[in-house]
N, C-alpha and C positions, 0 to 999 in steps of 0.2 A: 558505525554500522555499514557505511558505504562510502565510496569516494565520489566526489562530484562538486558542483557549484550551486550556489543559491540561485533560484530562478529570478530574473530581473522583474521589476514591476511592469515593464513594457516588454513583452516578448513578441514573437512573430505570429502568434495565433490569430487568424482572421475569423472571428466568431460571428459569421453571417453565412446564410445558405448560399451555395454556388448559383442556383437559379435566380435568387433574389439579387445577387451582385451583378449577374449578367444583365438582368432587366435594368438595373440602375445605370450600368455602363452604356447600354443601348440608348437609354433616355437622354444621357448626357453627350451622346455622339454628335458630331457636326451635322448640319442639315443634309439629308440625302444619304447619310451613312448608316442610319439606325438599322435598317433591314439587313444590309450587307454585314454589319458588325455582329449582329445576332447569329448569322450563319457561320461567320468565321469563328466565333467563340464556341459554337457547337462542334465544329470540326476540330478545333484545338482540344476541347474536352475529350473528344473521341480518341484522338491520338494519345493523349496522356493516359486514358483508361486502358488502351491496348498495352502500353508500356507497363502500367501498374500490374496487369495480370501476370506478366512474365516475372515480375519481382515477387509477387505472391507465391507463385509456384516454387521459386527458388527458396524462399523463406520457409515454406511448409516442408520442403524436402530436407532442409537442415534440422528442423524441429522434430520431425517424425521419429527419429531414433531416441530422442530425449523425452518424448511424451510419456507420462506415467502409464498410459494405457497401451503403449506399443507392445506388440507380441515379442516374446523372447528372441525370435529369429532376427528382428530388426533393431534391437536395442544397441545403443552405443553409450557406455558409461565413462568414456575417456574424457580427460580434461580438454584434449584437442577438439573433440566433437562439440563440447559445450562452448568453447571459445570461438569456434567458427560460427555457430549460431548467434552467439553474443555480439560479434562484430556486425553481422548482417542486420540483426535486430536494432542495434544502435544506429545504423545508417537509416533504417526505415523510420525510427523514432525521430531522428533529426529532420527527415523530409516532412514529417507531420508536425514539425515545430515543437517537439518535446525537448526539454532541457533536463540534463541529469542534475539531481540535487542530493545534498547530504541532509538527512532529516534533522541532525543536530544543529544545523545552521538556521533553521526556520522556526525553532521552538526550543523551550527549555523543559526539563522534567517538572518544574514547578507549574508552568503554564499547562502542561498536559494534565497534571493532577487536578488543577482548578477547573479545566474545561470538561474533562471526561469523568472526573471523580475516581480515577484509577491511578495507582502508582505502578508503572510498568517498567520491567527490566528485561529487555530483549536478550536472548541467548543465541550464540552462533554455533551451538553444539550440533554437529551433523550437517552443517550448511557450508557449502563451498563458496558461495558468493551471493550477496543481496545488493541489488541496484534499484534505485528509485528514479523515475522520470516523470516530469509534470509539464503541463502547459496551461495557459490561461490564468496565470497568477494575478491576484488582485488583493488589495488591502480591504479588510472588512472589520467592522466593529460589532462585537457580540456582547450581549448582556448576560451575565452570570448571576444566578440566584442561590442563596444559601440561607440557613436558619429558617427553614420553612417559608421561604420567599420574602422574609422581612429584610434581608440584606441583599442589596443589588450593587453590581459593579460592572463597568464597561472595560473590555480588553480589546486591543487591536491585534488581529491575527492575519496571516496571509492564507487566503483560500485559493485552491487550485481547481480549475474546471475538470481536468482529467489527470489521473495518476496511473502510471503503469509500473508494476513491480515485477522484476525478474529475479527468480530464486533458483539457484543451482544446489542440489544436494550432493554430498560426498559419496563416492563409490566405496565399495567394501574395502578396497586396499588403502583408501585414504582415511577411513574412519577407524584408525587403530587406537585412538585415545578412548578411555573409558567413558568420558563425557559424551563423545560423539556417538558411541554405540547406544548409550542410554537414551540420548535425545532421539535418535532414529527409531528406537524401539517404542518411544512414547508417541511418535508421529501418528496422525490419524490415517485411516485407510485411504488409498489413492495416491500415496507417496511411496516411491521406491528409491533405493540408493542409486545415485548416478543420474536421476531424472532431473528435469527442469520444469518449473512452473512459471507461467506468465499470467498476471492478473491485472484487470482494468477496473479502476474505481472512479467514481464521479463525485465532484463537489467535496473535496477533502481539505480540511483546515490544517495548517502546519502542526499544531499540537496533537492532531489525530494521526499523523503519519506513522508514529511508532506503533500504533495499534495494527497496522498493516504488515508489520514484520512477522515472518512465520514463526519466530521464536519468542513472540511477545507473551509474557506471563505476568499477570497482575500479582502484586505482593500485598500482604495484609497491612492495612493502615494502623499506625500506632494507636489510634482511638479504638479500633476494633480489637486489637491485641489486648488493650487494657480492659475492655468490657468482657473479654473471655477469661483473662487471667485473674482479674479481681475477684469475681465470685469463687473461682477455683481455690484461690489462696484462703479467702475468708472461711469458706465451708470445709475445705480439705484439711487444713492444719489441725483444728480441734478433733476431727475424726481420727486422724493419724495418732494424735497424742493419747486419745482414749483407747485406741486399738492396740497399742504396743503391750500394755499389761495383759490384755486378753489373749494376745498371741502367745505369751509365755505359758499361760495356762493350757492353751491348745496344744503346744508342743509337749507339755507334761502329760496330758491325756493320751496323746499319740504314743509317747514313750511307754506308758503303762499298758496300753492296748497291745503293743508288740512285745511286752515282757521285759522292758528295760528297767522298770521300777515297780513299786507296790500297787495296791488296789486303788481304783479310781473312786473317789467319793462323789456323792450326788451333786454337791455344791460345785465341785470342779467340773463336772460334766455340763452343768448349766452354764457355767462361765465359758466353757469351750464352745457350746452352741452359740452363745452370744458373740464369741469371737468370729465364728463362721458367718454369722449374720452381718457382722461389721465388715468382713472381707467382701461379702456380696454387695453391701452398700457402697463400699469404696469402688469396686469394679463398675457398678452402675453409674456412679458419679463420673468416673473417668470416661466411660463410654458416652455419657450425655455431653460432656465437654467436647469430646472428639466429634460428635455429630454436629454440634454447634459450629465448630471450626470448619467442617466440611460444607455445611450449609452456607456459611459466609463465603467460602471459596467458590462455590457454585454460583452464588449471586454475582461475584466478580467476573467469573467466566461468561455468564449470561450477558452482563453489561458489555463486556468486550466483544462478544459475538454479535450483539445487536449493532454496535458501532460499525463493524465491518460488513455485516450482512446487507444492510439497507443501502450500501454504497457500491457493492460489487455488481458490475455490469456484465463482465465476460471473463472466461478463463481459458488458458492454454491456446489451442488452435483457433478458438473463437476470437481471441484477441488479435491474432494475426490478420484475420479478415477485416476486422475493424481498423487495425493500424494501417494496412495498405490502402484501404478506402479513404481513411483520414488523410494520409499522405498525398494520395491522388487529388483529393479535393483541395488541399492547401496549395499543391503545385499549380492546379488549374486556376485558382483564384489569384495567385501571385502573377501568373502569366497574363491573365485577363487584364489585370490592372495596369501592368507595365506596358502592354501593347496598346491599350486604349488611351493611355496618357500620351504616348508617342503619336498616335493618330490624331488625337484631339488638338495637340499643340502644333502639329504639321510643320515641325522644324527639328533640326538636330538638337538633342538634349544630352547633357552630361549625366553620368550615373547618379550623382548627388541630387540633381534637379528632378530626375525621374522618381527617385526615392521620396523626395519632399512632396511632389505632386500626388503620389499614391497615398501617402499618409494623410495628406490634407483631404483627399477625396473620401477616405474612410471616416475621417473625423467629422466632416461636414454632412455626409449622407447617413452615416450609421452611428455616429457618436463613439467610435472606437479609437482608442489611443494605443497604437501598436508600434513596434520597431520592425518596419517592413523589410522582408528578406530580398533586397534588390539584387544581390549577386545570384541567388537561385533563379529569380524570375528572368533576368537577362540571359543567363546561361541556357535556360530551356528554350527561350525564343530564338536565340542565335543558333542553337543546335537544330531547331526545326526550320530555320531559314525564314523566319517571319520578321526579323530586323536585320539591319546592316550596321556594322561598326566602321566608322570613318574617323580615324585618329582616336580621340578621347570622347567622341559623341556617338549617339545612336539615332537611327531613323527607322521608321516602320515601313515595311513593304506595303504597297498599295493594296487595298481591299480587293 
């Protein structure tokens, strides 16, 4: 479905509020530095916020022609326009500590069916590209119940705090195949050819990722197929066997009526009426089975919609605001930690030492096990002139 890598168990997502982290850093600062450290962190946050605003405007400008609601005068359905936005979005996601993933690497179809109760086969008809990004991955044990709650089992899944899905739809000149045209025709309102969708979901388990695919379509369970087909065969075969002789009489009556043969006898007329009644009964039976099938399909669609609906937080341009804000917050927290460690130790430190100190601080103060993004943190601080590089070690500029 997409290209990417499996998110590691320890990613770089710092799941603590920025203000809370700043307070903890100020509390752990050397004596006499607490107030000055608070002021420096506020200024650093303001600088990063200013930079984030410019990034947001750039990202919005690239997405505007791809927005499904964009007026015709501003639309861009070219592959080049989509790829330009895709590259910028990927960089913004990386700043917010999102990692691209392949849904097939974090679940199996069997696990998806056991957890969601749905057998889903995603289709790429009419879709140019689908990419999944996630952060905050963790292992979680889930209890599944079946047989009216009598049977219980535990399964281990990977749950992600945030998932962003990028979907690009094919333009008219790309959707030449029949399957593409049919798929685009079936798409709901709000989707146009050449447009792009960006969706943000919260607390998604690996087996549920396939439900976020725009071409997700639940298929009928073998059990349900048997329950629909069994009564049809049992009740339908005898009806058809009894109907055939009556049909021959019906044809004979019709032939006599139109002058193809002799006079119609009363007994033959009664049998013809019985044949018509049988045909009506067969038609009603077929319609009833068809309605049962459609009702079961609607139940599947409702179950799929519920799985997605209660996890969807934002869509399209709304995701961009969230994403830039999340990237700004992660950048600030990484810079806060690296700078505070260098000030607290008050000596030159190598990159690996700073990384270890930052991870230890988060583990001891907040119980977080993360893979700290030391390269990003030091790059921002060095660019802003808050640290100095001397050979292979770094020192913090005085408060």
